[in-house]
VEXZAZA-732208 format. One record per residue (C-alpha): residue in one letter; x, y, z. Coordinates in steps of 0.5 Angstrom, whole numbers, plus 500, padded with zeros to 3 digits. Layout:
N
[node 'a',[X,Y,Z]]
...
//
This chain:
389
[node 'm',[046,232,791]]
[node 's',[052,227,791]]
[node 'a',[057,227,797]]
[node 'v',[062,225,791]]
[node 'q',[062,231,787]]
[node 'i',[067,231,781]]
[node 'a',[067,234,775]]
[node 'v',[064,230,769]]
[node 'p',[070,227,765]]
[node 'a',[070,230,758]]
[node 'f',[069,222,755]]
[node 'm',[063,222,759]]
[node 'd',[060,228,758]]
[node 'd',[055,226,753]]
[node 'e',[047,228,752]]
[node 's',[046,221,750]]
[node 'l',[049,218,756]]
[node 's',[044,223,760]]
[node 'm',[038,220,756]]
[node 'f',[040,213,758]]
[node 'a',[041,214,765]]
[node 'a',[034,217,766]]
[node 's',[031,211,762]]
[node 'v',[035,206,767]]
[node 'a',[033,210,773]]
[node 'h',[026,210,770]]
[node 'f',[026,203,769]]
[node 'l',[029,201,776]]
[node 'e',[024,206,779]]
[node 'd',[018,201,777]]
[node 'e',[022,195,777]]
[node 'a',[027,195,783]]
[node 's',[023,198,789]]
[node 'p',[025,196,796]]
[node 'a',[020,191,796]]
[node 'q',[022,188,790]]
[node 't',[029,188,791]]
[node 'a',[027,185,798]]
[node 'k',[023,179,794]]
[node 'w',[030,178,790]]
[node 'r',[033,176,796]]
[node 'e',[028,172,799]]
[node 'd',[027,168,793]]
[node 'g',[035,168,792]]
[node 'f',[034,170,784]]
[node 'v',[031,175,780]]
[node 'h',[025,172,776]]
[node 'p',[027,171,768]]
[node 'd',[021,175,766]]
[node 'l',[024,181,769]]
[node 'w',[030,180,764]]
[node 'k',[025,180,759]]
[node 'k',[023,187,761]]
[node 'a',[030,189,762]]
[node 'g',[031,187,754]]
[node 'a',[025,191,752]]
[node 'a',[027,197,756]]
[node 'g',[034,197,752]]
[node 'l',[038,195,758]]
[node 'l',[041,189,755]]
[node 'g',[047,187,751]]
[node 'l',[049,194,750]]
[node 's',[055,192,746]]
[node 'v',[052,188,741]]
[node 'p',[052,191,734]]
[node 'e',[046,193,731]]
[node 'e',[046,187,726]]
[node 'y',[045,182,731]]
[node 'g',[040,186,735]]
[node 'g',[043,191,739]]
[node 'v',[046,198,739]]
[node 'g',[053,197,739]]
[node 'a',[054,202,745]]
[node 'd',[061,203,748]]
[node 'f',[063,201,755]]
[node 'r',[061,208,758]]
[node 'f',[053,206,757]]
[node 'd',[055,200,762]]
[node 'v',[058,205,767]]
[node 'v',[052,209,767]]
[node 'l',[048,202,768]]
[node 'm',[052,200,773]]
[node 'e',[052,207,777]]
[node 'q',[044,207,776]]
[node 'l',[043,200,779]]
[node 'g',[048,202,785]]
[node 'f',[044,208,786]]
[node 'k',[038,204,787]]
[node 'h',[041,199,791]]
[node 'a',[039,194,786]]
[node 'l',[046,191,784]]
[node 'n',[043,184,785]]
[node 'f',[040,184,778]]
[node 'a',[047,182,775]]
[node 'i',[046,185,768]]
[node 'p',[053,188,768]]
[node 'l',[055,181,768]]
[node 'h',[051,179,762]]
[node 'n',[052,185,759]]
[node 'a',[059,187,760]]
[node 'v',[063,181,762]]
[node 'v',[060,175,758]]
[node 'a',[057,178,752]]
[node 'p',[063,181,750]]
[node 'y',[066,174,749]]
[node 'i',[061,172,744]]
[node 'v',[062,179,740]]
[node 's',[069,179,740]]
[node 'y',[071,172,739]]
[node 'g',[064,168,736]]
[node 't',[064,166,729]]
[node 'e',[059,169,725]]
[node 't',[054,163,726]]
[node 'q',[055,163,733]]
[node 'k',[053,171,734]]
[node 'r',[047,170,729]]
[node 'r',[045,165,733]]
[node 'w',[046,167,740]]
[node 'l',[046,175,741]]
[node 'p',[039,177,739]]
[node 'g',[037,173,745]]
[node 'v',[042,176,749]]
[node 'v',[039,183,747]]
[node 't',[032,181,748]]
[node 'g',[033,178,755]]
[node 'd',[030,171,752]]
[node 't',[038,169,753]]
[node 'i',[041,170,760]]
[node 'l',[048,169,760]]
[node 'a',[053,166,765]]
[node 'v',[061,165,765]]
[node 'a',[063,158,768]]
[node 'm',[071,159,770]]
[node 's',[071,157,778]]
[node 'e',[072,150,780]]
[node 'p',[072,147,787]]
[node 'a',[079,146,787]]
[node 'a',[081,152,782]]
[node 'g',[078,159,784]]
[node 's',[083,165,782]]
[node 'd',[088,159,779]]
[node 'l',[084,158,772]]
[node 'q',[090,154,770]]
[node 'g',[088,149,775]]
[node 'm',[081,147,773]]
[node 'r',[080,140,772]]
[node 't',[074,140,767]]
[node 't',[075,137,761]]
[node 'a',[073,137,754]]
[node 'v',[074,131,749]]
[node 'k',[073,131,742]]
[node 'd',[068,126,739]]
[node 'g',[066,126,732]]
[node 'd',[062,133,731]]
[node 'e',[061,134,739]]
[node 'y',[065,135,745]]
[node 'i',[064,131,751]]
[node 'i',[065,135,757]]
[node 'n',[066,133,764]]
[node 'g',[067,137,771]]
[node 'q',[064,141,776]]
[node 'k',[064,149,776]]
[node 't',[062,153,783]]
[node 'f',[060,160,785]]
[node 'i',[057,161,778]]
[node 's',[053,168,778]]
[node 'n',[046,167,774]]
[node 'g',[048,160,774]]
[node 'a',[041,157,776]]
[node 'h',[037,161,770]]
[node 'a',[042,162,765]]
[node 's',[040,159,758]]
[node 'l',[047,160,755]]
[node 'i',[053,159,759]]
[node 'i',[061,160,757]]
[node 'v',[064,154,760]]
[node 'a',[072,154,760]]
[node 'a',[074,147,760]]
[node 'k',[081,143,758]]
[node 't',[081,140,751]]
[node 'd',[089,139,752]]
[node 'p',[090,137,760]]
[node 'v',[097,137,759]]
[node 'a',[098,144,756]]
[node 'g',[097,149,761]]
[node 'g',[094,155,759]]
[node 'r',[094,153,752]]
[node 'g',[090,147,753]]
[node 'i',[084,151,755]]
[node 's',[078,152,751]]
[node 'l',[071,156,751]]
[node 'f',[064,153,749]]
[node 'g',[057,156,749]]
[node 'v',[053,151,753]]
[node 'e',[046,152,751]]
[node 't',[043,149,757]]
[node 'd',[036,147,754]]
[node 'k',[039,143,749]]
[node 'v',[044,139,752]]
[node 'e',[044,132,756]]
[node 'g',[049,131,762]]
[node 'f',[048,138,765]]
[node 't',[045,139,772]]
[node 'r',[045,145,776]]
[node 'g',[046,144,783]]
[node 'r',[043,148,789]]
[node 'l',[043,155,790]]
[node 'l',[048,157,794]]
[node 'd',[047,160,801]]
[node 'k',[051,166,801]]
[node 'm',[052,171,807]]
[node 'g',[051,177,802]]
[node 'q',[048,178,795]]
[node 'e',[042,174,796]]
[node 'g',[038,176,791]]
[node 'r',[044,174,785]]
[node 'd',[043,167,784]]
[node 't',[049,163,785]]
[node 'a',[050,156,783]]
[node 'e',[054,150,782]]
[node 'l',[054,146,775]]
[node 'f',[055,139,774]]
[node 'f',[057,136,767]]
[node 's',[057,129,766]]
[node 'd',[059,126,759]]
[node 'm',[055,133,757]]
[node 'r',[055,133,749]]
[node 'v',[056,140,746]]
[node 'p',[056,141,739]]
[node 'a',[063,142,736]]
[node 'e',[060,148,733]]
[node 'n',[059,151,740]]
[node 'l',[067,152,741]]
[node 'l',[067,159,742]]
[node 'g',[071,162,736]]
[node 'g',[072,155,733]]
[node 'v',[079,154,735]]
[node 'e',[081,150,741]]
[node 'g',[086,152,746]]
[node 'a',[085,160,745]]
[node 'g',[080,160,751]]
[node 'f',[086,162,756]]
[node 'a',[088,168,752]]
[node 'm',[081,170,751]]
[node 'l',[080,170,758]]
[node 'm',[086,174,760]]
[node 'e',[084,179,754]]
[node 'k',[077,180,757]]
[node 'l',[079,180,765]]
[node 'p',[081,187,765]]
[node 'q',[074,190,763]]
[node 'e',[071,185,768]]
[node 'r',[075,188,773]]
[node 'l',[073,195,772]]
[node 'v',[066,192,772]]
[node 'i',[067,190,779]]
[node 'a',[070,196,781]]
[node 'w',[065,201,778]]
[node 'q',[059,197,782]]
[node 'a',[064,197,788]]
[node 'm',[064,205,786]]
[node 'a',[057,206,786]]
[node 'm',[055,202,792]]
[node 'm',[061,206,796]]
[node 'e',[058,213,793]]
[node 't',[051,210,795]]
[node 'a',[053,208,802]]
[node 'l',[056,215,803]]
[node 'n',[050,219,801]]
[node 'l',[045,215,805]]
[node 't',[050,216,811]]
[node 'v',[050,223,810]]
[node 'e',[042,224,810]]
[node 'y',[042,219,816]]
[node 'v',[047,223,821]]
[node 's',[044,230,818]]
[node 'e',[037,228,821]]
[node 'r',[039,223,827]]
[node 'k',[039,227,834]]
[node 'a',[044,225,840]]
[node 'f',[045,229,846]]
[node 'g',[041,234,843]]
[node 'k',[044,235,836]]
[node 'a',[044,232,830]]
[node 'v',[050,227,829]]
[node 'm',[053,230,823]]
[node 'd',[055,236,828]]
[node 'f',[059,232,832]]
[node 'q',[067,233,830]]
[node 'n',[068,225,830]]
[node 't',[062,224,825]]
[node 'q',[065,230,820]]
[node 'f',[072,227,821]]
[node 'k',[070,220,819]]
[node 'l',[065,222,813]]
[node 'a',[071,227,811]]
[node 'e',[076,221,810]]
[node 'a',[070,217,807]]
[node 'k',[069,222,802]]
[node 't',[076,223,800]]
[node 'l',[077,215,799]]
[node 'a',[071,215,795]]
[node 't',[073,221,791]]
[node 'v',[080,219,789]]
[node 'a',[077,212,787]]
[node 'k',[072,215,782]]
[node 'v',[078,220,779]]
[node 'f',[082,214,778]]
[node 'l',[077,209,776]]
[node 'n',[075,215,771]]
[node 'h',[082,215,768]]
[node 'c',[082,207,768]]
[node 't',[076,207,764]]
[node 'e',[078,212,759]]
[node 'q',[084,208,758]]
[node 'l',[080,202,757]]
[node 'l',[076,206,751]]
[node 'a',[082,208,748]]
[node 'g',[085,200,748]]
[node 't',[091,202,753]]
[node 'l',[088,199,759]]
[node 'd',[094,194,762]]
[node 'a',[092,188,766]]
[node 'a',[096,191,772]]
[node 't',[093,198,772]]
[node 'a',[086,194,772]]
[node 's',[088,190,777]]
[node 'm',[090,196,781]]
[node 'a',[083,199,780]]
[node 'k',[079,192,782]]
[node 'y',[084,191,788]]
[node 'w',[084,199,791]]
[node 'i',[077,201,790]]
[node 't',[074,194,793]]
[node 'e',[078,195,799]]
[node 'a',[076,203,799]]
[node 'q',[069,200,798]]
[node 'a',[069,196,804]]
[node 'k',[073,201,809]]
[node 'v',[067,206,807]]
[node 'i',[061,202,808]]
[node 'd',[064,200,815]]
[node 'e',[065,207,817]]
[node 'c',[058,209,814]]
[node 'l',[055,203,818]]
[node 'q',[058,205,824]]
[node 'l',[055,212,824]]
[node 'f',[048,209,823]]
[node 'g',[049,206,830]]
[node 'g',[045,200,832]]
[node 'y',[040,201,826]]
[node 'g',[046,200,821]]
[node 'y',[046,192,824]]
[node 'm',[039,191,822]]
[node 'n',[037,188,815]]
[node 'e',[032,193,814]]
[node 'y',[037,198,813]]
[node 'p',[040,198,806]]
[node 'i',[047,200,809]]
[node 'a',[047,193,813]]
[node 'e',[045,189,806]]
[node 'm',[051,193,803]]
[node 'y',[056,191,808]]
[node 'k',[054,184,807]]
[node 'd',[054,185,799]]
[node 'a',[061,188,799]]
[node 'r',[065,183,802]]
[node 'a',[065,179,796]]
[node 'y',[068,184,791]]
[node 'r',[075,183,794]]
[node 'i',[074,176,792]]
[node 'y',[071,175,786]]
[node 'g',[074,177,779]]
[node 'g',[080,174,782]]
[node 'a',[082,175,789]]
[node 'n',[085,182,791]]
[node 'e',[091,178,793]]
[node 'i',[092,175,786]]
[node 'm',[091,183,784]]
[node 'k',[097,184,788]]
[node 'l',[101,179,785]]
[node 'l',[099,181,778]]
[node 'i',[101,189,780]]
[node 'a',[108,186,783]]
[node 'r',[110,183,776]]
[node 's',[109,189,773]]
[node 'l',[115,192,777]]
[node 'k',[120,187,775]]
[node 'q',[124,189,769]]
//
């Protein structure tokens, strides 16, 4: 029984979602055991063969329309997938990034030719997706990016560097943000589909050595006179990239929030189980008033977070989720995640500090959630702007 018990909202009460949850759980039972997820962390990445297995199991490209090989599912199915990954402590497998962050750019903005060329592989796992926005000198400030793309006949020449790119070490199709007009600010940013095995001048840097999420490959990317066919300009329109990014960021922030929610809920469940069995001074740790109060606070935080997140998700599905509300979800839920997991680790005592316990890995993994997808300080700025009349 989950420690977070709320009624299933009407928009999620669907037999097809329950069937999909069971299918994902079965796949993860076979492919994401503790030994297997430990191997991801040891290697620094999830092997490309597992992506193909996930594709064969129907877990990839959920939003891709049927005419391009997908099933045309809505965001609810991505929610179910993220919850199951969280419950199995398998969020280092960056399927949510592939499915619900990057693929929608192609589905929403790609030309017909681009969709037919790229989307089938997204569904099968033959194509692994990444999006390259952040740079060494431009993280949350997208307009400050320095990567440029200069038109040269029927090609663009791209120069620059990207960093902190999830899936960067193995992605075969990367949506790269670059300035086609360096003096036009946001209106000068364009997006390009870079097929990594078909271009010269593209180099992957080292796998970045992170304090958490060690199994999620994160790399630097370098472009040195990289020539990309003009037909790879996403949507075929220059200068539309910033608008595309702004339109899709609310969903990306809910993707982060749902993963944080699933991790928070799993941490709470593991802790309730642990303190119910662990003895101290002749009784279960759960029987101490301090334990009960700490878990009561954690359960309340997690419950409020999930109710709000369900509300935001319903708005997203209805097309009414605004940027400020999405920012609230990303900011508040990741802060709640950090607090809950910290309190849970404390209740594990010394064992909570041992990496062999999932709670220790969660503690490390959770820290990045307040940084990527726009640092929480940026989320507060976006929320504050909505207060101005």
